[in-house]
PAVEXTI-487958 format. One record per residue (C-alpha): x, y, z; residue in one letter. Coordinates in steps of 0.5 Angstrom, whole numbers, padded with zeros to 4 digits, always signed. Layout:
N
XYZA
...
***
This chain:
125
+0157+0002-0097X
+0155+0003-0104X
+0148+0006-0105X
+0143+0001-0108X
+0139+0004-0114X
+0132+0002-0113X
+0128+0002-0119X
+0120+0002-0119X
+0117-0003-0123X
+0110-0002-0122X
+0105+0000-0127X
+0103+0007-0124X
+0110+0008-0122X
+0115+0006-0127X
+0119+0011-0130X
+0120+0012-0138X
+0128+0013-0137X
+0127+0006-0133X
+0124+0003-0138X
+0129+0005-0143X
+0135+0002-0139X
+0132-0004-0138X
+0134-0011-0141X
+0129-0015-0145X
+0129-0020-0140X
+0127-0015-0135X
+0122-0012-0139X
+0119-0019-0141X
+0119-0020-0133X
+0114-0014-0132X
+0107-0016-0130X
+0104-0012-0135X
+0104-0011-0143X
+0110-0006-0145X
+0110-0003-0152X
+0115+0002-0154X
+0116+0005-0161X
+0119+0011-0164X
+0116+0018-0166X
+0114+0014-0173X
+0110+0009-0169X
+0114+0003-0171X
+0114-0002-0166X
+0121-0003-0163X
+0120-0006-0156X
+0114-0011-0155X
+0115-0015-0148X
+0113-0022-0147X
+0107-0021-0142X
+0104-0017-0148X
+0105-0022-0153X
+0102-0027-0148X
+0096-0023-0147X
+0095-0021-0154X
+0097-0027-0157X
+0101-0024-0162X
+0108-0026-0163X
+0113-0020-0162X
+0117-0022-0169X
+0111-0020-0173X
+0110-0014-0169X
+0117-0011-0168X
+0118-0006-0174X
+0111-0005-0176X
+0107+0001-0175X
+0103+0000-0168X
+0097+0005-0169X
+0096+0003-0177X
+0098-0005-0177X
+0098-0007-0169X
+0093-0004-0165X
+0088+0000-0170X
+0083+0000-0164X
+0088+0005-0161X
+0089+0010-0167X
+0084+0015-0164X
+0084+0022-0161X
+0084+0018-0154X
+0091+0015-0155X
+0095+0016-0162X
+0093+0023-0162X
+0096+0024-0155X
+0103+0022-0157X
+0102+0027-0163X
+0099+0033-0159X
+0104+0032-0153X
+0111+0032-0152X
+0111+0030-0145X
+0106+0025-0143X
+0105+0021-0137X
+0097+0019-0137X
+0093+0013-0135X
+0087+0012-0139X
+0081+0007-0138X
+0080+0003-0144X
+0077-0002-0148X
+0081-0006-0153X
+0077-0009-0158X
+0081-0011-0164X
+0082-0019-0165X
+0079-0020-0158X
+0072-0020-0155X
+0072-0013-0151X
+0077-0013-0146X
+0077-0007-0140X
+0084-0005-0139X
+0088+0001-0136X
+0093+0004-0141X
+0099+0008-0139X
+0102+0013-0144X
+0109+0015-0143X
+0113+0020-0147X
+0119+0025-0146X
+0121+0030-0151X
+0128+0028-0154X
+0127+0021-0151X
+0128+0016-0157X
+0122+0012-0155X
+0115+0013-0153X
+0111+0007-0149X
+0104+0005-0148X
+0104+0000-0142X
+0098-0004-0142X
+0095-0007-0135X
+0089-0012-0136X
***
């Protein structure tokens, strides 16, 4: 019998490598926001859940610097600077989103692995 690969897809358990391997449809089906960006912070992945929750159309977000133009409220030492300071990162951070909305408590999961093409922020509302 062939071995079945089980991929964890929970906010606290999904691995960065699994996010990289997912199709757009699989990332869109996740119950939390997924933002993937390169070392230059240009957004490459913006899932449907995050688009729905933020009210931002992915076509206006992909290709744009995340911390400078999309989520300026995360351009600080708690979030953006962590990606600069740490090559390997898997941290859950309680946070309050404030840009373009009333203050909203969320949990952010910051994911980065040295040598991987994308870094991720997962957003659980």
